[in-house]
C-alpha positions in Angstrom: 39.0 41.4 15.4 38.4 42.0 19.1 36.1 39.9 21.2 33.7 42.9 21.6 32.5 42.9 18.0 29.4 44.6 16.9 26.6 42.5 15.3 27.6 44.0 12.0 31.2 42.8 12.5 30.1 39.3 13.4 28.1 39.1 10.2 31.1 40.2 8.2 33.2 37.5 10.0 30.6 34.9 9.2 30.5 35.9 5.5 34.3 35.8 5.3 34.5 32.3 6.8 31.6 31.0 4.7 33.1 32.3 1.5 36.5 30.6 2.0 38.2 29.4 -1.2 38.7 25.8 -2.1 42.3 24.6 -2.1 43.8 22.4 -4.9 47.0 21.0 -6.2 48.2 20.4 -9.8 51.0 17.9 -10.1 52.6 15.7 -12.7 55.6 15.6 -15.0 56.8 18.1 -17.6 56.6 17.5 -21.4 59.6 19.8 -22.0 62.1 19.2 -19.2 62.7 15.4 -19.4 59.8 14.5 -17.2 60.8 16.9 -14.4 58.2 17.1 -11.7 55.6 19.8 -11.8 54.0 20.6 -8.5 51.8 23.6 -7.6 49.0 24.8 -5.4 46.1 27.1 -5.9 42.7 28.4 -4.6 39.4 28.6 -6.3 37.1 31.4 -5.1 33.4 30.8 -4.7 30.6 32.1 -6.8 32.6 32.4 -10.0 35.4 34.5 -8.4 38.1 32.7 -10.4 41.1 30.6 -9.5 44.8 31.5 -8.7 47.7 29.0 -9.1 51.4 28.9 -8.7 54.0 26.2 -9.4 56.5 25.6 -6.6 59.8 27.5 -7.3 58.3 29.9 -9.8 57.4 33.5 -9.4 54.5 33.7 -11.8 50.9 33.3 -10.7 48.4 31.9 -13.1 44.7 32.8 -13.1 41.6 31.4 -14.7 37.8 31.3 -14.4 38.0 27.9 -12.7 40.5 25.4 -11.4 39.4 22.9 -14.2 40.0 25.5 -16.9 43.4 26.3 -15.4 44.2 22.5 -15.5 43.5 22.4 -19.2 46.0 25.2 -19.8 48.6 23.5 -17.6 48.2 20.2 -19.5 50.1 22.0 -22.4 53.2 21.9 -20.1 53.0 18.3 -19.1 51.1 15.3 -17.9 49.4 16.8 -14.9 46.3 16.3 -12.8 44.2 18.3 -10.4 43.3 17.2 -6.9 41.1 19.0 -4.4 42.7 19.3 -1.0 39.8 20.4 1.1 37.3 17.5 0.5 
């Protein structure tokens, strides 16, 4: 946005910055591929907006209500854990 923003545009900018998603990683080893590494990254949107996740090297994007719920599903694939990157 230009530097000569209207008050309304400044409010929109403030809301966009305040509502930034939290960043996380899920990492560990695969149960099905001889312990191959599983490494991926995701975002969790604020106020119940959901979570999006993708493993490195894969094309599919996984979604869930929360990062923790996404982790429970990913634990079916391997011994993985979740770590927040922004705190």
